Every structure is written in structure tokens, then in C-alpha cells.
C-alpha positions in Angstrom: -16.4 -4.9 -13.3 -13.5 -3.3 -11.1 -13.0 -4.2 -7.7 -13.1 -2.0 -5.0 -9.9 -2.6 -3.0 -11.1 -0.2 -0.1 -13.8 -3.0 1.0 -11.9 -5.9 1.1 -8.4 -7.0 2.5 -5.0 -7.5 0.5 -1.6 -7.1 1.0 0.2 -3.7 1.0 3.6 -2.2 0.6 3.6 1.0 2.7 6.7 3.3 2.3 7.9 6.6 2.7 10.0 8.5 0.3 13.9 9.1 1.5 14.8 12.2 2.6 17.4 13.7 0.7 18.9 16.3 3.0 17.6 15.2 6.4 16.7 12.2 8.7 13.7 11.0 10.6 16.2 8.5 12.8 19.1 10.7 14.4 20.5 8.2 17.0 19.9 5.1 18.5 17.1 6.3 21.1 15.1 7.5 18.0 15.2 4.2 16.6 14.2 2.7 19.5 11.2 5.1 19.9 10.7 4.4 16.2 10.3 0.4 17.0 8.1 0.9 20.0 5.8 3.1 17.9 5.4 0.4 15.4 4.3 -2.2 18.2 1.9 0.6 19.5 0.3 1.6 16.2 -0.1 -2.3 15.3 -1.8 -3.2 18.5 -4.2 -0.3 17.8 -4.7 -1.3 14.1 -6.7 -3.8 12.5 -4.0 -4.9 10.3 -1.5 -7.7 9.9 2.4 -6.6 9.6 4.5 -9.4 7.5 7.7 -7.2 7.6 8.9 -4.0 8.1 12.3 -1.9 8.5 13.2 1.4 9.7 16.0 3.2 7.9 17.7 7.0 9.2 15.7 8.7 6.4 12.5 6.3 5.5 10.4 3.4 6.5 8.8 0.7 4.7 6.1 -2.0 5.8 4.5 -4.9 4.2 0.9 -5.2 5.6 -2.5 -7.3 5.3 -5.7 -5.2 5.7 -8.1 -3.1 4.1 -6.8 0.0 2.5 -8.8 2.2 4.6 -7.0 0.8 7.7 -3.5 0.8 5.8 -4.0 4.7 5.5 -5.1 4.9 9.3 -2.1 3.0 10.4 0.4 4.9 8.5 -1.0 8.3 9.3 -1.2 7.1 13.1 2.5 6.2 12.8 4.0 9.3 11.2 1.9 11.3 13.6 3.5 9.7 16.7 7.0 10.1 15.0 6.2 13.6 13.9 5.3 14.7 17.7 8.3 12.8 18.9 10.7 14.7 16.4 9.1 18.0 17.3 9.3 17.6 21.1 13.1 16.4 20.7 14.2 18.2 18.2 11.8 21.4 17.8 11.3 20.3 13.9 7.7 20.8 12.9 7.6 20.2 9.3 10.0 17.1 9.0 7.3 14.8 8.4 5.4 17.0 6.4 7.7 16.5 3.8 8.1 12.8 4.1 5.7 11.6 0.9 3.8 8.3 1.6 3.4 5.4 -1.1 0.9 2.6 -0.7 0.9 0.0 -3.1 -1.0 -3.1 -3.6 0.8 -6.2 -4.3 -0.7 -8.5 -6.8 -2.3 -11.4 -5.4 0.5 -14.0 -6.2 2.9 -15.4 -3.6 5.9 -14.4 -5.9 5.3 -11.0 -6.0 4.9 -10.9 -2.4 8.1 -12.7 -1.7 9.8 -10.3 -4.0 8.6 -7.2 -2.1 9.3 -8.9 1.2 13.0 -9.4 0.2 13.0 -5.7 -1.0 12.0 -4.5 2.0 14.3 -6.6 4.2 17.1 -5.8 1.8 17.0 -1.9 2.6 20.0 -1.8 4.9 22.1 -3.4 2.3 20.9 -0.9 -0.4 21.8 1.9 1.6 25.2 0.7 2.3 24.9 -0.2 6.0 27.1 -3.2 4.9 25.3 -5.6 7.0 22.8 -8.6 6.2 19.2 -8.0 6.8 19.1 -10.8 9.6 21.3 -8.8 11.6 19.7 -5.4 11.2 17.7 -4.9 14.6 15.3 -2.1 13.2 13.2 -4.3 11.7 12.0 -8.1 11.1 14.7 -9.6 9.5 15.8 -12.0 12.5 12.0 -12.6 12.9 11.9 -15.6 10.5 13.2 -19.4 10.7 15.1 -18.2 13.9 16.1 -21.1 16.4 17.0 -18.5 19.3 14.6 -18.7 22.3 13.9 -15.1 22.6 11.9 -15.6 25.9 15.4 -16.3 27.8 17.1 -13.0 26.7 14.2 -10.4 26.9 11.8 -9.5 29.8 8.1 -9.9 29.6 6.3 -6.3 29.5 4.0 -7.3 32.3 7.3 -7.4 35.1 7.9 -3.9 34.7 5.4 -1.5 36.8 3.0 0.8 35.1 4.8 3.8 35.4 8.0 2.1 33.9 6.0 0.8 30.9 4.9 4.2 30.2 8.3 5.4 30.4 9.5 2.6 27.9 6.9 2.9 25.5 6.5 6.5 25.7 2.6 6.1 25.7 -0.4 5.4 28.0 -1.3 2.5 25.7 -1.5 -0.7 27.5 0.3 -3.4 25.3 -0.1 -7.2 26.5 2.1 -8.2 29.6 3.5 -11.2 27.2 5.0 -8.6 24.6 8.9 -9.1 25.1 11.1 -6.3 25.9 14.7 -6.8 24.6 18.1 -5.5 25.7 17.8 -2.2 23.5 14.4 -1.4 25.3 12.1 -2.0 22.6 9.4 -4.7 21.8 10.6 -7.6 20.1 8.9 -7.7 16.4 8.2 -11.2 16.7 5.8 -10.5 19.2 3.4 -8.9 16.7 4.5 -9.7 13.5 3.1 -12.4 11.2 6.5 -14.4 11.1 4.3 -17.8 10.4 2.6 -16.4 7.4 6.3 -15.3 5.7 7.9 -18.6 6.6 5.1 -20.3 4.7 5.3 -17.9 1.8 9.3 -19.0 1.4 9.0 -22.4 2.3 12.2 -22.9 4.3 15.5 -20.7 5.4 17.4 -21.6 2.6 14.7 -20.3 0.0 14.4 -17.4 1.8 18.2 -16.4 1.7 18.3 -17.2 -1.7 15.5 -14.4 -2.2 17.3 -12.4 -0.1 20.7 -12.6 -2.0 19.1 -12.1 -5.4 17.6 -9.1 -4.0 20.7 -7.5 -2.5 23.1 -8.6 -5.4 21.0 -6.3 -7.4 21.6 -3.6 -5.0 25.4 -4.4 -5.0 25.4 -4.2 -8.9 23.6 -0.8 -8.8 25.6 0.9 -6.0 28.9 -0.9 -6.2 29.0 -1.3 -2.7 32.4 -3.4 -1.3 32.9 -4.8 1.8 36.0 -4.4 3.9 36.8 -7.6 6.0 36.5 -5.5 9.3 32.7 -4.9 8.1 32.1 -8.5 7.2 33.8 -9.8 10.6 31.1 -7.7 12.5 28.4 -9.1 10.2 29.8 -12.8 10.4 29.8 -12.5 14.4 26.5 -11.3 14.6 25.3 -14.2 12.2 26.6 -16.7 14.2 25.2 -15.5 17.5 21.5 -14.7 16.2 21.3 -17.4 13.8 23.3 -20.1 15.1 23.9 -19.4 18.8 27.3 -19.9 18.4 30.9 -17.5 18.9 33.0 -19.3 16.4 33.1 -20.7 13.4 34.8 -23.8 14.9 32.2 -24.6 16.7 29.8 -25.3 13.4 29.0 -28.6 11.9 29.8 -28.8 8.1 26.3 -28.3 7.0 26.1 -25.1 8.8 29.4 -24.0 8.0 28.7 -24.5 4.4 25.5 -22.4 5.1 27.3 -19.7 6.5 29.8 -19.4 3.7 27.3 -19.5 0.9 25.4 -17.0 2.5 28.4 -14.7 3.1 29.2 -15.5 -0.7 25.5 -14.5 -2.1 24.9 -11.6 0.1 28.5 -9.9 -0.3 29.9 -11.3 -3.2 32.9 -12.8 -0.9 35.4 -14.3 -3.1 36.7 -17.4 -1.9 40.1 -15.8 -0.5 38.2 -13.3 1.3 35.9 -16.0 3.0 39.0 -18.3 3.9 40.3 -15.2 5.6 37.4 -14.3 7.4 36.4 -18.0 9.0 39.8 -19.0 9.3 39.7 -21.8 6.6 42.0 -23.2 4.1 41.3 -22.0 0.7 41.2 -25.7 -0.5 38.5 -26.3 2.1 36.5 -23.1 1.3 36.6 -24.3 -2.2 35.5 -27.9 -1.2 32.1 -26.5 1.2 31.3 -24.3 -1.6 30.8 -27.0 -4.4 
């Protein structure tokens, strides 16, 4: 007997096909609006969001809920974005050309882990040249983080109602304890089920491994080459966001080893490049990578 997945909750990968000749999010202000609309639509939906990423010409979500609610979620999100684009750019047909996919994820942790890694690695696939944990237009930094976001964000309740409406571009009243970051959007960790994702991966090292496997497949397909200048930016953001540090020299050996291995896995950095990036001798890099 066939199971009716419309009547029960399941995990779904929700995505839009990438536009070939146009973009949805054209500048930083558009991404900020897009991030806030995710928070708004989630608040009005009956879904759990495990991961998502916004790219310039498409977006991905991993959600849990009934299929009817999934359809409602993505239709509402596309509707908000469509109205925003129409009002700002005068384009009335852009989102009509964006085809939506809703794929049920097999009931296995392994498959769910694979899809989450795929979604988070979309910036690498697109050649943005950044590690998923440092891509701000998604949930890459929501998991296994040791940063106290309360100290660097402002609770929504501290803004008056007019300012809240201006920030969110909506009259919807979100919880006062939602945190607004320095960019001006709701931090995804306020509403994303990061704990469920952390339970799936088990520990940060396992997540890094799955991300590296996924990103290596993208690199092999697209022949992305990462320059020293790009990698230095990624290294700086990694140190600040994951280790709350400004310099490689401040890290203990275990953390330094993790940084080197992550750069090697994510970007296929050779030891000589790692030595240049981190200001280490080649022999020390070889020793830490063993």
C-alpha cells in the first residue's frame, strides 16, 4: 500500500532552478531582504527548517513537515520576493520563470546528511570561493559554533515597532528575542533547527568531513582554482567566526591542525600554499597534517 506523504511529515529538499540569464538577489540589500523573508515565512509556517542558502539566481531549503505545508511555505516565500523585486526593479515576471522543485528525502540519516552538505556547499559549487561556514546568506555558521551571538546582535524587541517594520519590510510581529545582526537581518540560528542538524552529524569534525567530500566533487567538476588572496579572506573569516581569533598564531596546535585540514579539504590547498597562508614553515605544516 502506498504511503500518502501529503498527510504526514517528512524531510524535503526545496529548491528553485537557477536562472541562466538573470538574478534574483542583485545586491547586498536584496540578500538582506531575502534573509528576513525566510524568518517571516518560517514564523508563519508549520515547518522546521534545517538548512538553507540563498544564491544570486536560486535558493535551497531543507525542511521538515507535511508536503502541503511545504508548498505553502515556498509559494509564500516566492510571493514575497516577487513583490519586492517588482517594486524595486519593475520586473513582473522574474519569479514566474523560476521553477520550483520539492523532493522528499529518503528516511535515512545518511541521505539527509548528504543533502544538507550539498545545500550548504552551493557557494563553493558556484565558485564564490568561500567555505560554507563563512557564507552569510544561509545557515553555514549555525552549527557547532562557539560564538556568543547575543553579544554581537541586538534583540528585535529593543527596536520600536516602526523600526521593526522598516527592518523586516513587513507588519508581521516576530518574537522580541529574535536577534538582528550587523547586516540588519534576523540571525538564522534564532529559528533554524540547528540542534537536529548537529545530532545528525554528531560532531563538528564529521560535518567538516561531509562538507569537504561534497565540495571536492564540485571542484572536480568545475576546476575551481583558489588564489592566495581569496583564501586569506576565507581564513580570516574562519578564524573570527569559528575560533574567535584574529591570527593563526593565537591557536593551539589542535585548532591549528583543524584549520589546516579544513583548508586542505575544502580548497585542495597544497602544503606550500598552506605554509604561505598561515606563515608556517613547510616542515611544520607537514607535521600538523600527518
